[in-house]
DOMI-426703 format. One record per residue (C-alpha): x, y, z. Coordinates in steps of 0.1 Angstrom, whole numbers, always signed. Example, Ala and Ser with C-alpha at 12.3 -4.5 7.8 and 13.67 -1.06 7.14 Angstrom:
BEGIN
ATOM:+123:-45:+78
ATOM:+137:-11:+71
//
This chain:
BEGIN
ATOM:+244:-122:-307
ATOM:+258:-151:-286
ATOM:+233:-173:-269
ATOM:+244:-196:-239
ATOM:+221:-225:-238
ATOM:+240:-242:-209
ATOM:+220:-273:-199
ATOM:+188:-263:-215
ATOM:+173:-290:-238
ATOM:+160:-283:-273
ATOM:+124:-288:-260
ATOM:+130:-261:-234
ATOM:+146:-238:-259
ATOM:+115:-242:-282
ATOM:+92:-236:-253
ATOM:+111:-204:-245
ATOM:+106:-193:-280
ATOM:+69:-197:-280
ATOM:+68:-178:-246
ATOM:+88:-150:-262
ATOM:+68:-147:-295
ATOM:+34:-150:-278
ATOM:+33:-116:-261
ATOM:+47:-99:-293
ATOM:+19:-114:-313
ATOM:-8:-104:-288
ATOM:+6:-68:-288
ATOM:+4:-66:-326
ATOM:-32:-78:-323
ATOM:-39:-53:-294
ATOM:-25:-23:-315
ATOM:-49:-32:-342
ATOM:-79:-34:-317
ATOM:-67:+0:-302
ATOM:-70:+16:-337
ATOM:-105:+0:-339
ATOM:-115:+15:-306
ATOM:-120:-19:-289
ATOM:-96:-12:-262
ATOM:-89:+23:-248
ATOM:-51:+24:-241
ATOM:-20:+4:-246
ATOM:+16:+5:-231
ATOM:+38:-13:-255
ATOM:+66:-37:-246
ATOM:+77:-44:-281
ATOM:+114:-47:-281
ATOM:+116:-55:-244
ATOM:+99:-89:-243
ATOM:+131:-109:-234
ATOM:+133:-93:-200
ATOM:+98:-100:-188
ATOM:+97:-135:-204
ATOM:+132:-145:-193
ATOM:+127:-133:-157
ATOM:+95:-150:-153
ATOM:+108:-183:-168
ATOM:+137:-181:-143
ATOM:+114:-179:-112
ATOM:+92:-206:-97
ATOM:+55:-202:-104
ATOM:+48:-196:-67
ATOM:+72:-166:-64
ATOM:+57:-132:-65
ATOM:+65:-109:-94
ATOM:+59:-71:-92
ATOM:+56:-60:-128
ATOM:+50:-27:-144
ATOM:+27:-17:-174
ATOM:+52:-29:-201
ATOM:+55:-64:-189
ATOM:+29:-84:-208
ATOM:+54:-112:-210
ATOM:+50:-117:-172
ATOM:+13:-122:-174
ATOM:+15:-145:-205
ATOM:+44:-166:-192
ATOM:+24:-171:-159
ATOM:-3:-185:-182
ATOM:-30:-160:-175
ATOM:-57:-167:-201
ATOM:-57:-141:-229
ATOM:-95:-142:-230
ATOM:-97:-130:-194
ATOM:-68:-105:-200
ATOM:-88:-90:-229
ATOM:-117:-85:-206
ATOM:-94:-68:-182
ATOM:-81:-45:-209
ATOM:-118:-35:-219
ATOM:-129:-28:-183
ATOM:-152:-56:-181
ATOM:-168:-68:-148
ATOM:-154:-103:-157
ATOM:-118:-91:-159
ATOM:-93:-94:-130
ATOM:-104:-62:-114
ATOM:-142:-62:-120
ATOM:-137:-32:-143
ATOM:-120:-12:-116
ATOM:-85:-9:-131
ATOM:-69:-3:-165
ATOM:-44:-24:-184
ATOM:-18:-39:-162
ATOM:-28:-21:-129
ATOM:-40:-53:-113
ATOM:-27:-84:-96
ATOM:-38:-119:-90
ATOM:-29:-143:-61
ATOM:-33:-174:-81
ATOM:-6:-164:-105
ATOM:+15:-146:-79
ATOM:+15:-112:-95
ATOM:+12:-80:-75
ATOM:-6:-53:-95
ATOM:+13:-20:-99
ATOM:+2:+15:-91
ATOM:+11:+44:-114
ATOM:+37:+57:-89
ATOM:+60:+29:-99
ATOM:+84:+29:-70
ATOM:+61:+13:-44
ATOM:+65:-21:-62
ATOM:+100:-24:-50
ATOM:+91:-21:-13
ATOM:+63:-47:-16
ATOM:+89:-72:-30
ATOM:+109:-65:+3
ATOM:+78:-76:+23
ATOM:+74:-108:+3
ATOM:+111:-116:+6
ATOM:+109:-109:+44
ATOM:+80:-134:+47
ATOM:+102:-160:+29
ATOM:+131:-153:+52
ATOM:+110:-156:+84
ATOM:+96:-189:+72
ATOM:+129:-202:+61
ATOM:+115:-208:+26
ATOM:+137:-212:-5
ATOM:+120:-185:-25
ATOM:+127:-150:-37
ATOM:+105:-121:-49
ATOM:+112:-100:-80
ATOM:+103:-63:-87
ATOM:+106:-45:-120
ATOM:+113:-9:-124
ATOM:+123:+13:-152
ATOM:+154:+36:-154
ATOM:+131:+65:-146
ATOM:+119:+49:-115
ATOM:+153:+47:-101
ATOM:+152:+85:-94
ATOM:+123:+80:-70
ATOM:+128:+80:-33
ATOM:+112:+46:-29
ATOM:+140:+30:-50
ATOM:+165:+41:-26
ATOM:+145:+31:+5
ATOM:+136:-3:-8
ATOM:+171:-12:-18
ATOM:+184:+0:+15
ATOM:+159:-20:+35
ATOM:+165:-51:+15
ATOM:+203:-47:+20
ATOM:+201:-40:+58
ATOM:+177:-69:+63
ATOM:+195:-93:+40
ATOM:+164:-101:+20
ATOM:+162:-126:-9
ATOM:+148:-101:-34
ATOM:+158:-93:-70
ATOM:+153:-57:-83
ATOM:+153:-57:-120
ATOM:+157:-23:-140
ATOM:+145:-22:-175
ATOM:+166:+5:-189
ATOM:+151:+14:-222
ATOM:+167:+49:-225
ATOM:+137:+71:-219
ATOM:+112:+79:-191
ATOM:+84:+89:-214
ATOM:+103:+114:-234
ATOM:+131:+123:-210
ATOM:+164:+105:-220
ATOM:+187:+90:-195
ATOM:+212:+119:-200
ATOM:+187:+140:-181
ATOM:+179:+114:-155
ATOM:+212:+103:-139
ATOM:+250:+108:-140
ATOM:+264:+74:-131
ATOM:+279:+54:-159
ATOM:+253:+27:-154
ATOM:+224:+23:-129
ATOM:+241:-10:-118
ATOM:+267:+11:-102
ATOM:+242:+21:-75
ATOM:+243:-14:-62
ATOM:+276:-9:-45
ATOM:+263:+20:-25
ATOM:+237:-4:-8
ATOM:+263:-32:-4
ATOM:+246:-55:-27
ATOM:+255:-74:-59
ATOM:+249:-56:-91
ATOM:+249:-70:-127
ATOM:+243:-53:-160
ATOM:+230:-76:-189
ATOM:+218:-74:-225
ATOM:+180:-72:-219
ATOM:+175:-82:-255
ATOM:+191:-116:-251
ATOM:+165:-140:-238
ATOM:+190:-166:-225
ATOM:+213:-141:-209
ATOM:+182:-127:-190
ATOM:+171:-162:-180
ATOM:+204:-175:-168
ATOM:+213:-142:-149
ATOM:+180:-143:-130
ATOM:+183:-180:-124
ATOM:+217:-175:-109
ATOM:+206:-144:-90
ATOM:+177:-164:-76
ATOM:+201:-191:-64
ATOM:+225:-165:-48
ATOM:+197:-146:-32
ATOM:+184:-177:-16
ATOM:+218:-193:-6
ATOM:+233:-160:+7
ATOM:+201:-144:+18
ATOM:+210:-111:+1
ATOM:+194:-89:-26
ATOM:+206:-85:-62
ATOM:+202:-55:-84
ATOM:+202:-62:-122
ATOM:+202:-36:-149
ATOM:+189:-49:-183
ATOM:+198:-27:-212
ATOM:+171:-25:-239
ATOM:+149:-2:-259
ATOM:+112:+2:-265
ATOM:+103:+4:-301
ATOM:+71:+24:-296
ATOM:+60:+54:-275
ATOM:+56:+54:-237
ATOM:+20:+46:-246
ATOM:+5:+47:-281
ATOM:-10:+83:-277
ATOM:+25:+98:-269
ATOM:+42:+89:-302
ATOM:+80:+87:-307
ATOM:+89:+120:-323
ATOM:+114:+127:-294
ATOM:+135:+96:-303
ATOM:+162:+100:-330
ATOM:+154:+77:-360
ATOM:+188:+62:-360
ATOM:+181:+46:-325
ATOM:+152:+27:-341
ATOM:+175:+14:-367
ATOM:+202:+5:-343
ATOM:+180:-13:-319
ATOM:+158:-28:-346
ATOM:+189:-50:-355
ATOM:+190:-62:-318
ATOM:+152:-72:-318
ATOM:+151:-99:-291
ATOM:+127:-122:-311
ATOM:+146:-119:-343
ATOM:+179:-126:-327
ATOM:+167:-156:-308
ATOM:+149:-169:-339
ATOM:+180:-167:-361
ATOM:+201:-185:-334
ATOM:+175:-213:-332
ATOM:+176:-216:-370
ATOM:+214:-215:-373
ATOM:+216:-241:-344
ATOM:+191:-263:-363
ATOM:+169:-264:-332
ATOM:+140:-251:-354
ATOM:+134:-250:-391
ATOM:+117:-221:-409
ATOM:+87:-245:-413
ATOM:+86:-251:-375
ATOM:+86:-213:-369
ATOM:+59:-207:-394
ATOM:+38:-235:-378
ATOM:+44:-221:-342
ATOM:+33:-186:-353
ATOM:+2:-199:-372
ATOM:-8:-219:-340
ATOM:-3:-189:-318
ATOM:-22:-167:-342
ATOM:-51:-191:-343
ATOM:-52:-193:-305
ATOM:-49:-155:-301
ATOM:-77:-149:-326
ATOM:-100:-174:-309
ATOM:-93:-158:-275
ATOM:-98:-123:-287
ATOM:-131:-133:-303
ATOM:-143:-147:-270
ATOM:-130:-117:-251
ATOM:-148:-93:-273
ATOM:-181:-109:-267
ATOM:-183:-93:-233
ATOM:-216:-72:-227
ATOM:-218:-39:-211
ATOM:-226:-40:-173
ATOM:-244:-19:-149
ATOM:-227:-5:-118
ATOM:-242:-17:-86
ATOM:-236:+9:-58
ATOM:-239:-18:-29
ATOM:-213:-40:-45
ATOM:-189:-12:-50
ATOM:-192:-1:-14
ATOM:-190:-36:-1
ATOM:-158:-43:-18
ATOM:-140:-14:-1
ATOM:-131:-35:+30
ATOM:-124:-72:+35
ATOM:-147:-88:+62
ATOM:-134:-80:+96
ATOM:-132:-106:+125
ATOM:-160:-103:+152
ATOM:-151:-85:+184
ATOM:-139:-106:+214
ATOM:-158:-98:+245
ATOM:-139:-88:+277
ATOM:-139:-112:+306
ATOM:-122:-118:+338
ATOM:-105:-94:+361
ATOM:-96:-58:+355
ATOM:-67:-37:+367
ATOM:-58:+0:+369
ATOM:-36:+9:+340
ATOM:-23:+40:+324
ATOM:-31:+46:+287
ATOM:+4:+37:+277
ATOM:+4:+5:+297
ATOM:-29:-5:+282
ATOM:-15:+0:+247
ATOM:+16:-21:+255
ATOM:-4:-48:+270
ATOM:-28:-49:+241
ATOM:+1:-51:+217
ATOM:+18:-78:+237
ATOM:-14:-100:+239
ATOM:-19:-94:+201
ATOM:+16:-108:+194
ATOM:+6:-138:+214
ATOM:-27:-141:+196
ATOM:-13:-137:+161
ATOM:+20:-156:+157
ATOM:+24:-141:+121
ATOM:+23:-106:+135
ATOM:+54:-86:+128
ATOM:+62:-52:+144
ATOM:+83:-26:+126
ATOM:+94:+9:+135
ATOM:+123:+31:+143
ATOM:+140:+22:+176
ATOM:+112:-2:+186
ATOM:+135:-32:+194
ATOM:+158:-31:+224
ATOM:+153:+6:+229
ATOM:+115:+0:+231
ATOM:+103:+28:+209
ATOM:+103:+66:+215
ATOM:+76:+62:+241
ATOM:+88:+27:+254
ATOM:+56:+10:+244
ATOM:+76:-21:+230
ATOM:+101:-21:+258
ATOM:+109:-57:+267
ATOM:+93:-71:+235
ATOM:+125:-83:+219
ATOM:+131:-106:+249
ATOM:+97:-120:+246
ATOM:+93:-123:+208
ATOM:+127:-120:+193
ATOM:+142:-96:+168
ATOM:+127:-113:+138
ATOM:+92:-103:+150
ATOM:+103:-69:+167
ATOM:+122:-52:+139
ATOM:+142:-19:+141
ATOM:+139:-1:+108
ATOM:+160:+24:+89
ATOM:+145:+59:+85
ATOM:+124:+50:+55
ATOM:+86:+52:+63
ATOM:+75:+46:+28
ATOM:+95:+15:+22
ATOM:+85:+0:+56
ATOM:+48:+5:+49
ATOM:+53:-11:+14
ATOM:+72:-40:+32
ATOM:+42:-44:+54
ATOM:+19:-47:+24
ATOM:+43:-72:+10
ATOM:+41:-92:+42
ATOM:+3:-92:+37
ATOM:+6:-109:+3
ATOM:+22:-139:+22
ATOM:-4:-139:+50
ATOM:+14:-120:+78
ATOM:+0:-92:+99
ATOM:+21:-61:+104
ATOM:+22:-32:+128
ATOM:+42:-2:+117
ATOM:+49:+24:+143
ATOM:+54:+60:+132
ATOM:+79:+75:+157
ATOM:+56:+105:+156
ATOM:+24:+107:+136
ATOM:+38:+138:+118
ATOM:+63:+116:+100
ATOM:+36:+97:+83
ATOM:+39:+121:+54
ATOM:+69:+103:+43
ATOM:+49:+72:+37
ATOM:+17:+90:+24
ATOM:+17:+74:-10
ATOM:+19:+39:+1
ATOM:-9:+44:+25
ATOM:-34:+63:+3
ATOM:-26:+48:-31
ATOM:-16:+13:-22
ATOM:-29:+0:+11
ATOM:-61:+18:+9
ATOM:-71:+7:-27
ATOM:-57:-27:-31
ATOM:-86:-47:-18
ATOM:-110:-28:-40
ATOM:-88:-31:-70
ATOM:-81:-68:-70
ATOM:-93:-83:-37
ATOM:-59:-83:-19
ATOM:-60:-75:+17
ATOM:-35:-50:+33
ATOM:-33:-64:+68
ATOM:-15:-34:+83
ATOM:-19:-13:+113
ATOM:+0:+20:+115
ATOM:+3:+33:+150
ATOM:+3:+72:+151
ATOM:+16:+89:+183
ATOM:-2:+122:+177
ATOM:-14:+155:+193
ATOM:-2:+186:+211
ATOM:-1:+199:+246
ATOM:+34:+185:+253
ATOM:+55:+215:+239
ATOM:+68:+196:+210
ATOM:+64:+222:+183
ATOM:+52:+221:+147
ATOM:+66:+187:+135
ATOM:+58:+165:+166
ATOM:+24:+177:+176
ATOM:+0:+174:+147
ATOM:-32:+153:+150
ATOM:-36:+147:+113
ATOM:-66:+122:+113
ATOM:-85:+143:+86
ATOM:-58:+134:+60
ATOM:-69:+99:+61
ATOM:-107:+99:+69
ATOM:-111:+112:+32
ATOM:-95:+80:+17
ATOM:-118:+51:+9
ATOM:-103:+18:+21
ATOM:-87:+31:+53
ATOM:-100:+27:+87
ATOM:-92:+54:+113
ATOM:-93:+47:+150
ATOM:-88:+72:+178
ATOM:-92:+60:+214
ATOM:-95:+82:+245
ATOM:-94:+57:+274
ATOM:-70:+30:+284
ATOM:-97:+4:+280
ATOM:-106:+16:+246
ATOM:-69:+19:+237
ATOM:-62:-19:+244
ATOM:-95:-32:+229
ATOM:-94:-11:+197
ATOM:-58:-19:+192
ATOM:-66:-56:+193
ATOM:-94:-51:+169
ATOM:-73:-31:+144
ATOM:-46:-59:+145
ATOM:-73:-86:+140
ATOM:-88:-66:+111
ATOM:-74:-75:+76
ATOM:-79:-40:+64
ATOM:-54:-11:+68
ATOM:-59:+8:+100
ATOM:-45:+42:+111
ATOM:-45:+40:+148
ATOM:-40:+74:+165
ATOM:-29:+75:+202
ATOM:-26:+109:+219
ATOM:+8:+114:+234
ATOM:-6:+137:+261
ATOM:-28:+109:+273
ATOM:+0:+82:+275
ATOM:+9:+88:+312
ATOM:-18:+113:+322
ATOM:-50:+91:+320
ATOM:-56:+58:+339
ATOM:-86:+35:+341
ATOM:-98:+0:+347
ATOM:-87:-23:+319
ATOM:-95:-60:+315
ATOM:-65:-82:+320
ATOM:-74:-107:+293
ATOM:-73:-104:+255
ATOM:-104:-86:+241
ATOM:-114:-63:+214
ATOM:-139:-36:+207
ATOM:-158:-35:+173
ATOM:-143:-8:+151
ATOM:-170:+16:+139
ATOM:-189:+19:+173
ATOM:-191:+51:+192
ATOM:-192:+53:+231
ATOM:-217:+74:+249
ATOM:-195:+89:+277
ATOM:-225:+106:+294
ATOM:-261:+116:+285
ATOM:-271:+152:+285
ATOM:-303:+172:+280
ATOM:-291:+206:+270
ATOM:-260:+204:+247
ATOM:-243:+174:+230
ATOM:-206:+174:+225
ATOM:-193:+150:+197
ATOM:-156:+145:+200
ATOM:-127:+120:+201
ATOM:-91:+117:+215
ATOM:-81:+145:+238
ATOM:-114:+162:+232
ATOM:-132:+137:+254
ATOM:-112:+147:+284
ATOM:-116:+184:+277
ATOM:-153:+178:+274
ATOM:-155:+159:+307
ATOM:-135:+185:+324
ATOM:-156:+213:+312
ATOM:-189:+194:+319
ATOM:-177:+192:+356
ATOM:-171:+229:+358
ATOM:-205:+237:+342
ATOM:-231:+222:+366
ATOM:-257:+246:+352
ATOM:-257:+229:+318
ATOM:-265:+193:+312
ATOM:-240:+182:+286
ATOM:-241:+149:+268
ATOM:-207:+136:+255
ATOM:-202:+111:+225
ATOM:-168:+96:+220
ATOM:-166:+86:+184
ATOM:-135:+63:+189
ATOM:-136:+54:+153
ATOM:-137:+81:+125
ATOM:-138:+57:+96
ATOM:-161:+40:+95
ATOM:-183:+64:+114
ATOM:-211:+55:+138
ATOM:-239:+75:+123
ATOM:-266:+60:+144
ATOM:-248:+72:+176
ATOM:-245:+106:+161
ATOM:-281:+109:+153
ATOM:-292:+97:+188
ATOM:-271:+123:+206
ATOM:-283:+151:+182
ATOM:-318:+140:+190
ATOM:-313:+141:+227
ATOM:-304:+178:+229
ATOM:-311:+195:+195
ATOM:-279:+215:+201
ATOM:-245:+201:+189
ATOM:-209:+211:+194
ATOM:-182:+192:+175
ATOM:-150:+194:+194
ATOM:-116:+183:+179
ATOM:-79:+191:+184
ATOM:-71:+193:+147
ATOM:-72:+226:+130
ATOM:-106:+240:+121
ATOM:-106:+244:+82
ATOM:-109:+209:+66
ATOM:-110:+191:+99
ATOM:-130:+161:+103
ATOM:-156:+181:+122
ATOM:-168:+196:+90
ATOM:-177:+163:+76
ATOM:-197:+155:+108
ATOM:-214:+188:+107
ATOM:-224:+185:+71
ATOM:-238:+150:+77
ATOM:-259:+163:+107
ATOM:-272:+192:+87
ATOM:-282:+169:+58
ATOM:-297:+141:+79
ATOM:-307:+155:+112
ATOM:-318:+191:+104
ATOM:-352:+184:+117
ATOM:-337:+175:+151
ATOM:-317:+207:+154
ATOM:-326:+237:+176
ATOM:-295:+256:+166
ATOM:-267:+256:+140
ATOM:-240:+230:+146
ATOM:-209:+246:+162
ATOM:-174:+235:+156
ATOM:-147:+240:+182
ATOM:-112:+233:+168
ATOM:-76:+245:+171
ATOM:-64:+275:+152
ATOM:-55:+274:+116
ATOM:-18:+276:+122
ATOM:+10:+252:+126
ATOM:+13:+239:+162
ATOM:+35:+264:+180
ATOM:+62:+255:+205
ATOM:+60:+281:+233
ATOM:+36:+270:+261
ATOM:+15:+302:+260
ATOM:+12:+300:+222
ATOM:+3:+263:+222
ATOM:-23:+267:+249
ATOM:-39:+295:+228
ATOM:-37:+272:+197
ATOM:-56:+243:+211
ATOM:-94:+241:+208
ATOM:-97:+237:+245
ATOM:-90:+275:+248
ATOM:-122:+283:+229
ATOM:-145:+257:+243
ATOM:-163:+279:+268
ATOM:-168:+306:+242
ATOM:-183:+281:+218
ATOM:-206:+264:+245
ATOM:-218:+299:+255
ATOM:-226:+308:+220
ATOM:-245:+275:+215
ATOM:-264:+280:+248
ATOM:-278:+314:+237
ATOM:-294:+301:+206
//
């Protein structure tokens, strides 16, 4: 094997050797501890160390890396203390994730490492966001994301590479092609000659390298970094390698032909580099023995300390408190008010948020010059420029991942779903990445996803859903659903100021049909606080979104019944105090929502009332919701579908009890 030292000094080459051997020796120790039952699981990178180590050495320490579960060399080369890593691997409260994550599913801001999720592909899009942050600040930095050959079959791989290419982002995508995705060989995963060939399809530079040659990895990444910064373009690198153990230790290696182990054993990255150092007289055998003995002593000492950890007791309050990062206090409204339609209040609120937060980036399909499907961002490009108001390709998942990547660098993001229905294409990033990241390792996901939702406009099954219940179930998300122009503006401001991920629902039918007085100046409304629309003595309606207006309209028609109406405004977190108060006011409760009945969020509210307010009830809680069908297109069918069609029947039923 040929090693190109270029301008590297002997001292640097020896340091590289130590960086390469160190994770191998740790792994050998961990495999022993695994057999002893002192750690529970291990994903081995033996045979692949040169990629993780070489790539990390080639980057600056303050450049983000998005590793996977076989990249111990990234963590050790970034000088993360082994003692604390061992605590992490044991699930200790003193590890990097307070016992909440396994093995390498964690990140750390100090070391600029972003923890993976098991879905693999989302790491690539986060790297896009970090690279975008560098580009916006004119910084001479890149981001680097690892993936395996199996991960290149995921949609996120395509989306992330396409966004990086279209936006000319300084990001390096590094494929570790070790021949197998768990047990599935590459012959059953793709048909191109090499994965590097995919680069040309995205209009980016592609390079295939020997992943077992430490210096080839180092120089390639170093040169790719310089190219990405100078040209402001992404690079795809395919590193050919082989893993010498199973996908993880429990899976074994029976599916691998024995001759492959013999072939790749001769290409071992450490043995090859060590032999070259000896042949080049940079190190002697005595030097190597001494280095290994020092590393072994250091590893044994750190492991001994790490194994001293004591069991810890779970604290429920701590667990719940770490779901969200602290939110900014509300900003009180002041000054004059003006009559505004719902849609204008949203646009004004977004515009003022852009002025309030210079690091706020807007992203979405057609939101730039076109102004978005509903014209909410019309004129924003002229005010704030195309860097901050960004049209996106049709790739919801990658854009949400990009938004998370921006968060790593202190930016805020607003992602507009052209229609809330399309959020399914980005579901994984929302529920597994944005929602969990603060709980997992304390990183905020400062992202607002605007969700034009709801029926009543004849848009059919794929443009009319109000799918808030999909997200209220997910810890770590906040779900906001205003019904008035004033609330729309104030809650949007609060959502953008909040460092946590917020699903912000806005009903399309209200955009131009509802008007009201709205403060002209910037203000925000606290997330998690309901609004009493009107008091009542006979029946209480708990609702949100379009349901508020249905309830008001119905209450005006039924002068014979005193109806109290509570607008929840926020579904997660929920204002339980306000719910209890309106239940106590009448003893009879109807929960009204536009979403379909089964599994709708009304079921959760009903269950909570039954459990906590049973003594206040004079009748069973009644739910009024839309039919359990997709949203139909024809006007007569849609009218029949919507909950409003059954409101009178439900109220009459409740009145009789």
